N, C-alpha and C positions, 0 to 999 in steps of 0.2 A: 655634485652636491645638491644642485638645485632640483634635479630629478628626484633625488632621495627625499628632499624636504616635501615636495609635492605629494609623493607617494605616502609618506607618513601622515600628512594632513588629511588626505582622502580616506585612508584606512581608519584614522582616529574618528573622523566625522561619521562614517558609516556605523561603527560600533557604538559610539556615544549616543547617536540619534536613536538607534534601536533600543539601547539600554534605558534611556530616559522615557521612551514611549511605553515600554513593557514592564520592566522589573527594577527593583532596587538592586544596587550593586552587590548586596550580600547573597543574592540568588545566583548559583552557578549556571553555566550554559546548559549542563545536563538537567539540572532541576527545572530550568525554564522549559525544556522539551517535555519533561514529566508533567509539568503544570498544564501545558497545551494538551497533552494526551488525556489527562484527567478531565479537563474541561470539555473536550469532545466526547469522551466516553461516558461520563457520569449520568447525564439525563437518560440516555438510551439504556444502559445496563441496569440502572436503578429501577426504571419502569418495567423492564423485562423481568427482572428478578422477582418483582411483585405481581407478575401476570397482568401488567397494566400498560404494555407498550401500545397495543392497538387503540387503547382508550386515550393515551396521552400524546403520542407522536403525531404532529401535523404532517399532512401530505401536500407540500407545495409543489405545483406543477404548472406548465403552460396551460392557458385556457383551451387550446386545441388538443391537449393530451387528455386521454381518458383511461380509466382502469388501472392506474398505477398503484392504487391502494391495494390491489390484489398481490402486489409484489414488494411493496416498499419496506415491509418489516424484515423479510429475509434479506433484502438488499442491505439494509442498515446493519443487521447483525453480522452477516458474512463478511462484509467489507471492513467493518470496524475491527473484528477480531483478526482478520488477515494481516492487518497492519500492526496491531498491538501484541500479537501472539509472542514474538521473540522477547519482548520486554516482560510479559507475564511469565514466560518460561525461565528467564535467567537475569532479570533485573536485580537491583540492590534490595536488600531486605531490611536495612536500617533507615532511621530518619524519616523525613517527610516522604521521600520516594518509596521507602518500604511500606509506609502506611497506605499511600495511594495505591500501590501495586497490590497489596493484600486485599484492600477493599474492592477494587475492581475485579480481581480474580474471583473472589467469593461470589460477587454478583454475576459474573460471566457464567460460572458453573451452574448457578441456579437458573439463570436465564436460558442457557442451552436446553436444560430440561423442559422448561415451559415452551420453548420453540418447537420441540419435537414430540411433545406429549399430546395426543389427540384429545385428552380431557381438559387441557389448558385453554383458557380464553385467548392466549397468545400463540396457539398452535399455528404454525406457518405453512404457507402454500409451497409444496415441493412438486406439484403435478403440472402437466402441460395443458390442463383443461381450459385455462383462460389466457394461454400464450406461453411461449417458450422461455420467458425470463428466469424461471426458477433454476434452470440448469446453470445459469451464469452465477448466481449467488450461492447455490449449493457448492459450487466449485471453489468460491472464495472461502467458504466455511471449511471445506476439505483442506484447502491450503493452510488455513489457520491451524488446523489440527496437526498437519505435518510440521509446521513451524513451532508448535508447542506440544510435543508428544507426551510430556510428563505432567505439565500443570493443567493444560486445558483438556486434552484427551484423557490423560491419566487421572485427572481430578473428577471425572464422571464415574458414577456407579455403573455396574454391568447392565442394568436394565436400561439406563439412559443411553449407553453406548449402542445397544441393540435398536433403540428407537431412532438414534441418529442414522445408523446404517439403513434401517427400513425407510426412513424419510428420503434419504439420498437415492435409494434405489428407484423411487418413484420418478426421478428425473430421466431414467432410461427411456421413457416413452416419448421424450422430446428429441426431435431430429435437429441437431445444431446446424446453423448456417454455415455455408462454405467459406469460412473466414476464421478469425481468431476463436470463434465459438467452438471449433473442434477441440481446442485445448481445454474447454470447460468440461466436456465429457471425459477427456483423458485424465484431467486432474482428479475427478471423482473416482475413476478406476484406479488411479495410482494410490489414492487414499485407501481404497478397499485392499489393494495389494499390501500396503504397509501395515494395515491392521489385522491382516489374516482373514479378511472376509472374501467371499467368492468374487472374482473380478474378471473383467473382459479385456484380454490383452489386445484384441483387434482394435478397440476404440483408442487405445493408447498408440499403437503402432501406426494407425492411419493418420492421427493428428501429427505425430512427429514427422512422418514421411512427407506429408503435405507441406509442412512448414520448411522442411529441408528443400523442397522444390521451390517454395516461395521466397527463399533467401535471395536478396538482391545484391549482396556484397557490402563490404565496409561496415559490418555490424548491424545491418538493417534487414528485417523481413517485410515482405508484403503482407498486408492484411487481406488474405486471399490472393488471387493471381496478380492483382494490381498493387502498385505502390500507393500509399496514402500518406500525405505529409501531415501527420498528427503524432500524438504521444502514445499510441496503442502498443508500440514496442515496449513501453514502460508500464502502461496500465495493466497489460495482460501478457503479451507474447513472450518477451524475454524472461521475465520472472517465472512464468509457468513452464517454459521450456527447460529452464535451469532446475527448478524444483522437481519436475517430473523425471528428468534425466538422472537427478541425484537418487531418487527412489529406485529407478531401474538399475543404476550402478550398484547400489547397496545389495540388490537382489540378483546381481550378476546377469541381468537381462540386457545389458548394453555394455560395450567395452569402453575403456578409459579414453581412447582416442576420440570416439564419437561424442561422448559426453564432454570432453575437453574442448571440442570445437564449439559447442553451445556456450560453454563458459567464456571462451575467448571472444566470441561475438558479443556476449553480454557486457564484458569488460570494455570492449571498444565502444559500445553504445553508451556506457557510463561516462567514458571520456568525452564523448560528444555532448552529453547532457550537462556535464560540469561546465563546459565552455558556453553553454547557453545562459547561464546565470549572470546577469549584469552586475556591475558594481553596486547598484541600488537594491539588489535582491529581486529583480523582475526577470521575466523570460518571455519569449515570443508567444502571443496568443493565437497560435496556428492550429487548425484542425478542430475536430469535434471533441465533446466531453470535457471542455475546459472547466466545468463546474466541479471536477474532481480535485481541483486546486493542486497542492504540492504532491498529490498522487502521481503527477506527471514525472516525478523523479524517483519512482520506485526502483528502477534498475540501478541508478546511482546509489541509492540507499542500500539496496540488497548487496551490491558488490562491496560496499563498505562493511556491512554486517558479516559477509562471508570472507572478508580479508582478501578479496580478489581484485582490488583496484588496479588499474594499469600502473606501470612503473613511474610515470611522470605525474601521477595524480596522488598527492599525499593525503592521508586521512584527515589531517588537521585543516587542510584547505577545503575539503568537502564539508567538514563540520562547520566551518565559518560561513561558507556559501549557503548551506542549507539553513543554518540558524537565521541568517539575515532574510532569506526567502520566507521561511516559515513564520517568523515574527511579523514580517510585513503583511502577509496574507491573513494570518489569524487574528491580528490586532486591528484589521480594517473595520471601521464602523459598519454595522449591519451584517457582519459575518454570521452572528448568532441572533436568534430572536430573543424576546424577553424571558423565555423559559429555558434558554440555553441550547436550543436545537439549531443545527446548521441551516443556513438559507442558501438558495441557489445563487451562484455568482463566482467569478474569478477573483475579484477584489471587492469584498463587501457583498451587498445585496444587488444582484443584477439578473433579473429574471430572463433577460434577453439571452443569457448564456445557456439557458436550459433547453436542450432539444426535447422533443416530445417523449423520448424515453427516459428523461431525467425527472426525478422527484426527490424529495427529502432523503429518502433511504439511500439513493444513489450517491449522495454527497460524501458518505462516510468512507469512500475509497481514499480520501485525503490521508487517512491514517497510514497508508503504506509508505508515505514519505518519512515516517518516524522509525523505520526498522532498526537503525543503529542503536536504539535504546536497548536492544538485545545484547550489546557488547558491555562488558563490565566497566565500571567507572575508571578502573586502572588501565584500560586499553588506551593505546596512543590516540585513537580517534577522539577520546575525551581528554586525555591528559597532556598531549603534546601542545607546545606553545601555539598561539594563533598563527595562521599561515594565510596570506592573501590567495584568493583563487585566481583562475586564469584571466578573466576579464578585468579584475581589479588591478592585476599587474599590467596588463596590456594597455589599459586606458589611463594609467598613471605614468606611462612612458618608461616603465621598467622592463628588464629582460624577462621573457617568458618562453616556455618550451613551444617550438613550432609544432603544428599538428601534422600527423601523417595518417594516410589511409591504412587499413588493415592489410 
C-alpha cells in the first residue's frame, strides 16, 4: 500500500508540474503536441512561403564554424518536414488542430516551390560546390515526401515536382562519407524509385549492405565500422533503414524476412530509448548533435507511428514519456529567440552544445520526435489512459518488465 501511494504521488507530481508550466487543463495532450508543432513550424514555413526565409531566418553557429549559411535553409526545411509530414498527411481536420494543420500544409506546399525554383530568392543549395551537406538534408526532404505522399508530394503541381527531382539529382555529385551518410544517398534514390523517376539501385544496395555489416547486435548499428555511443541510430540510421526497406518491399526488391530484420532491430532500439527517459522527462546527454533535442527519440516515435512497438512497451506509456520530455525541452527558457526561431541547446539556449556543423537550420530535426501525430486521435496512442513509463515505475518501487537483449 505504501509503495502504491508513493507511485501515485510521483506520477501526479510529474503531470501536474508539466500541466501548470505549459497549458491549461482544457488543452488535450494531443493538442499540446500540435501547439508545439505549430510553434516550431510557423516562423520557418511562413517566411519560406513568402520567399523570405533567407532574409528572415538567423544562422546561429559557433564562432569557429563558417559557411553554414550555405546549407542552413535546406537543413531547416528538410528536417522540419521530415518530422511533421505524417501529421500533415493524416492529422485531424477539425477544430484547432485542423486549422493549424491546414495553414502549415498550405505554407509548406508554397515553400517547397520556392525552395526548388531557381527564380526564387529562397532557391536552396542542393550542390556539392561548397561542401557535401546538401545530400544530408535533401535526404530528409525525400523522407518527408515518402511520409506524406498524398499531401506534401501530392499537393505539388507537376512543374514543381520536376523541379524537386532536378534539385535532388544535383546531390549525386556528392560522395557521402563512409558512415550513416551512405543512407542519405540511398534515401534520395528510394524517393526516386517511389515516384517513378530514374533511380540508381547501386546506391541503395551499397548503403543497406554496409549497414548490415556494421550491425553490432541488440538493435544497434555502428556509425561506420566503429560503434559510437550517441543517438545517431535514432537521428538517422534506424529510421532510414526502415523507410528505405519499406520502399524496397513495396517494389518487391527485398524480401519480407530481410525487411523484417530491420524492423525488429528498430523495435528493440525503441525499447532501449523508452528506458532512457527519466521520471522527470530527461535523458543522458551522451554523444554528439544533442542540439537536435527530442529528435533523439525518432526511432521510438517512428515505431509508435508504425504500430511496431515491442510487446512490453505500451503506446500510452510512450505518449506519457514523450509528452513529459517534449514539454520539458520545448518550454525551457531560451529555446526560441524573440522571433520564434529555435536556438542551439539541449535545454534552452546552450551554444556549447553546437558542434561546428550545427547551426539554426540543423535544430529543426527536433520535429522527428513528433511523428505519432500522424496517428488519428482515436488511436490508443492518444486515447488509452495514462500509463507510467519504465523509469517512472522502476524509481517508484513498482513492478516493471525486466529488460532482455534481442
